C-alpha positions as CSV (number, residue, x, y, z in Angstrom):
1,X,-13.9,22.6,11.0
2,X,-12.1,23.1,7.6
3,X,-11.3,19.9,5.7
4,X,-8.3,18.8,3.8
5,X,-8.8,19.4,0.0
6,X,-8.4,15.7,-0.6
7,X,-10.7,12.9,-1.8
8,X,-10.0,9.7,0.0
9,X,-10.6,6.8,-2.4
10,X,-11.2,3.2,-1.2
11,X,-12.4,0.0,-2.7
12,X,-14.4,-2.3,-0.4
13,X,-15.8,-5.8,-0.2
14,X,-16.9,-7.3,3.1
15,X,-14.6,-5.2,5.2
16,X,-16.9,-4.2,8.0
17,X,-14.6,-5.5,10.7
18,X,-11.8,-3.3,9.4
19,X,-13.9,-0.2,8.5
20,X,-15.0,0.4,12.1
21,X,-11.3,1.3,12.7
22,X,-10.3,2.8,9.4
23,X,-13.2,5.2,8.8
24,X,-13.1,7.5,11.9
25,X,-9.9,9.3,11.0
26,X,-11.2,10.1,7.6
27,X,-13.5,12.8,8.9
28,X,-10.6,15.2,8.4
29,X,-11.0,15.0,4.6
30,X,-13.3,16.9,2.3
31,X,-14.6,13.8,0.5
32,X,-14.7,10.0,0.9
33,X,-15.3,8.0,-2.3
34,X,-16.0,4.3,-1.9
35,X,-16.4,1.6,-4.6
36,X,-18.1,-1.4,-3.1
37,X,-18.0,-4.7,-4.9
38,X,-21.3,-6.1,-3.8
39,X,-20.5,-6.6,-0.1
40,X,-22.8,-9.0,1.8
41,X,-22.0,-7.5,5.2
42,X,-22.7,-4.0,6.5
43,X,-19.8,-2.4,4.8
44,X,-22.0,-0.1,2.7
45,X,-24.0,1.2,5.6
46,X,-20.8,1.9,7.7
47,X,-19.3,3.9,4.8
48,X,-22.6,5.8,4.3
49,X,-22.8,6.6,8.0
50,X,-19.3,8.0,7.7
51,X,-20.4,10.4,5.0
52,X,-19.0,8.5,2.1
53,X,-20.2,8.7,-1.5
54,X,-20.7,5.0,-2.2
55,X,-20.9,3.3,-5.7
56,X,-21.8,-0.3,-5.9
57,X,-20.4,-2.1,-8.9
58,X,-19.5,-5.8,-9.7
59,X,-15.8,-6.7,-9.3
60,X,-13.9,-6.1,-12.5
61,X,-10.3,-6.4,-11.3
62,X,-8.0,-4.3,-9.2
63,X,-6.8,-1.8,-11.8
64,X,-10.3,-1.1,-13.2
65,X,-11.8,-0.7,-9.7
66,X,-9.1,1.8,-8.8
67,X,-9.6,3.8,-12.0
68,X,-13.4,3.9,-11.4
69,X,-13.2,5.2,-7.8
70,X,-10.4,7.7,-8.6
71,X,-12.5,9.1,-11.5
72,X,-15.4,9.7,-9.2
73,X,-13.4,12.1,-6.9
74,X,-14.1,15.8,-7.0
75,X,-11.3,17.2,-4.9
76,X,-8.0,18.5,-6.4
77,X,-6.0,15.9,-4.5
78,X,-6.6,12.1,-4.1
79,X,-5.5,9.8,-1.3
80,X,-5.6,6.1,-2.1
81,X,-6.1,3.9,1.0
82,X,-7.5,0.4,1.7
83,X,-10.0,-0.7,4.3
84,X,-7.2,-2.5,6.2
85,X,-5.2,0.7,6.6
86,X,-5.5,3.2,9.4
87,X,-4.4,6.8,9.2
88,X,-2.6,7.9,12.3
89,X,-3.0,11.3,13.9
90,X,0.7,12.0,13.0
91,X,0.0,11.2,9.3
92,X,-3.0,13.6,9.2
93,X,-1.1,16.3,11.0
94,X,1.6,16.0,8.4
95,X,-1.0,16.5,5.6
96,X,-2.3,19.6,7.4
97,X,1.3,20.9,7.5
98,X,1.8,20.0,3.8
99,X,-1.3,22.0,2.7
100,X,-1.0,24.8,5.2
101,X,0.9,27.2,3.0
102,X,-0.9,26.5,-0.3
103,X,0.0,24.1,-3.0
104,X,2.5,21.3,-2.1
105,X,5.9,21.2,-3.8
106,X,5.3,17.9,-5.6
107,X,2.4,16.6,-7.6
108,X,2.4,13.2,-5.8
109,X,3.8,11.7,-2.6
110,X,5.0,8.2,-1.6
111,X,3.6,6.9,1.7
112,X,5.3,4.2,3.9
113,X,3.2,1.5,5.5
114,X,4.0,-0.7,8.5
115,X,2.2,-4.0,8.9
116,X,0.8,-5.2,12.2
117,X,0.5,-9.0,12.3
118,X,-0.3,-11.3,15.2
119,X,-0.1,-8.3,17.5
120,X,3.4,-7.4,16.4
121,X,4.7,-4.4,14.3
122,X,6.9,-5.6,11.5
123,X,10.0,-3.3,11.1
124,X,12.3,-5.3,8.8
125,X,12.3,-7.8,6.0
126,X,10.2,-7.7,2.8
127,X,7.3,-6.0,4.6
128,X,9.0,-2.9,5.8
129,X,9.7,-0.3,4.5
130,X,6.8,-0.4,2.0
131,X,6.7,2.8,-0.1
132,X,3.8,3.4,-2.5
133,X,2.5,6.5,-4.3
134,X,-0.8,7.2,-2.4
135,X,-1.3,11.0,-2.5
136,X,-1.5,12.7,-5.8
137,X,-3.1,15.5,-7.8
138,X,-6.3,14.5,-9.6
139,X,-4.9,15.3,-13.1
140,X,-1.4,13.6,-13.0
141,X,-2.2,9.9,-12.7
142,X,-2.7,6.9,-14.9
143,X,-3.5,3.3,-13.8
144,X,-2.2,0.7,-16.3
145,X,-4.2,-2.5,-16.5
146,X,-2.7,-5.2,-14.3
147,X,-4.2,-8.2,-12.7
148,X,-2.2,-7.9,-9.5
149,X,-0.2,-5.3,-7.6
150,X,-1.7,-2.4,-9.4
151,X,0.3,0.8,-9.3
152,X,0.1,4.4,-10.5
153,X,2.1,6.2,-13.2
154,X,2.6,9.8,-12.3
155,X,3.4,12.8,-14.6
156,X,5.5,15.1,-12.5
157,X,7.8,15.2,-9.4
158,X,7.2,12.7,-6.5
159,X,8.0,13.5,-2.9
160,X,7.9,11.4,0.3
161,X,5.9,11.8,3.5
162,X,7.5,11.0,6.8
163,X,4.6,9.5,8.7
164,X,3.7,5.9,8.5
165,X,0.3,4.4,7.8
166,X,-0.8,1.4,9.9
167,X,-1.4,-1.7,7.7
168,X,-3.5,-4.5,9.2
169,X,-3.2,-6.7,6.1
170,X,-3.8,-10.3,7.1
171,X,-6.4,-11.5,9.6
172,X,-4.5,-14.8,10.2
173,X,-2.1,-17.2,8.6
174,X,-5.0,-18.9,6.9
175,X,-5.9,-15.6,5.3
176,X,-2.3,-15.1,4.2
177,X,-2.0,-18.5,2.5
178,X,-5.5,-18.2,1.0
179,X,-4.6,-14.9,-0.6
180,X,-1.2,-16.2,-1.7
181,X,-2.9,-19.0,-3.7
182,X,-5.3,-16.6,-5.3
183,X,-2.7,-14.1,-6.1
184,X,-0.4,-16.8,-7.5
185,X,-3.0,-17.7,-10.1
186,X,-3.5,-14.0,-11.0
187,X,0.3,-13.5,-11.3
188,X,0.5,-16.6,-13.5
189,X,-2.2,-15.2,-15.8
190,X,-0.4,-11.9,-16.1
191,X,3.0,-13.5,-16.9
192,X,1.7,-16.4,-19.0
193,X,3.2,-15.2,-22.3
194,X,6.2,-13.3,-20.8
195,X,8.0,-16.1,-18.8
196,X,9.0,-19.7,-19.4
197,X,10.3,-21.0,-16.0
198,X,13.3,-23.3,-16.2
199,X,13.6,-26.6,-14.4
200,X,13.9,-26.0,-10.6
201,X,13.3,-22.2,-10.9
202,X,10.2,-22.2,-8.7
203,X,12.1,-23.6,-5.7
204,X,15.2,-21.5,-6.3
205,X,13.1,-18.3,-6.6
206,X,11.4,-19.2,-3.3
207,X,14.7,-19.8,-1.6
208,X,16.1,-16.5,-2.8
209,X,13.0,-14.6,-1.6
210,X,13.5,-16.2,1.8
211,X,17.2,-15.3,1.9
212,X,16.5,-11.7,0.6
213,X,13.8,-11.0,3.3
214,X,15.3,-12.8,6.2
215,X,19.0,-12.1,5.8
216,X,19.6,-9.2,3.3
217,X,16.6,-7.1,4.6
218,X,17.2,-8.3,8.2
219,X,13.9,-10.0,8.8
220,X,15.6,-11.9,11.6
221,X,15.4,-8.8,13.7
222,X,11.7,-9.3,14.0
223,X,12.3,-12.6,15.9
224,X,10.4,-15.8,15.4
225,X,7.7,-14.0,13.5
226,X,10.3,-12.5,11.1
227,X,11.4,-16.0,10.2
228,X,7.8,-17.2,9.7
229,X,7.1,-14.2,7.4
230,X,10.2,-14.7,5.3
231,X,9.5,-18.4,5.0
232,X,5.8,-17.7,4.0
233,X,6.9,-15.1,1.4
234,X,9.3,-17.7,0.0
235,X,6.6,-20.3,-0.3
236,X,4.4,-17.7,-1.9
237,X,7.0,-17.0,-4.7
238,X,7.4,-20.8,-5.3
239,X,3.6,-21.1,-5.6
240,X,3.5,-18.3,-8.2
241,X,6.0,-20.1,-10.5
242,X,4.3,-23.5,-10.0
243,X,1.0,-21.8,-10.9
244,X,2.7,-20.4,-14.0
245,X,4.0,-23.9,-15.0
246,X,0.7,-25.5,-14.4
247,X,-1.2,-22.8,-16.4
248,X,1.2,-23.2,-19.4
249,X,0.6,-27.0,-19.3
250,X,-3.1,-26.5,-19.0
251,X,-3.1,-24.2,-22.1
252,X,-0.5,-26.2,-24.1
253,X,2.0,-23.3,-24.0
254,X,5.8,-23.5,-23.8
């Protein structure tokens, strides 16, 4: 069978439980490049069994890891996915259609993701839609250094794909809050010299995030879970600003 002229690029660390679902659809692609950050489970063997080219390297941050795995690709197009994302048959069919008549119109494409959490697909609020540039030509990208929420800078026109990627982001609420605390510290590190939070700002920012997700972006349409997600996102924002305040005090900065 012919393969899509795309290198799928993924960074991995102890994702075996996710990889058993995310790897099978990737057989449609010409190359699978994996950067493993010293997993202690069988992530590496699962990727190798799926035909991946695996590089094992100590964790050096999100942006650096992405740059490293993107630079290892050999195909003219790259597709950035994570181990907790599953490509649907509709998404892959759309890619076949995109490449059927030769070179695509744009040099990069945004992809929309839909989160499945606690057995429910989230269709509103801050979690959906979730557009990100994920498909791009190998010679049009840059990845600026960021501690958190790394993103691509693209030289050229950007289109959008219609199909949605499944995103199985959080294993549980404990996983959500654990990551929120970790990301709050990284966000504070990144904004240490850019922001000086005012009195009460942490709580106000959190309340605004809740209102934005639950009311303005209609998170209430996802029922009880929509409320819980909006509330948790608000708490996460409050934690980021509290972490920034604490870090400034710790380092004697105003």
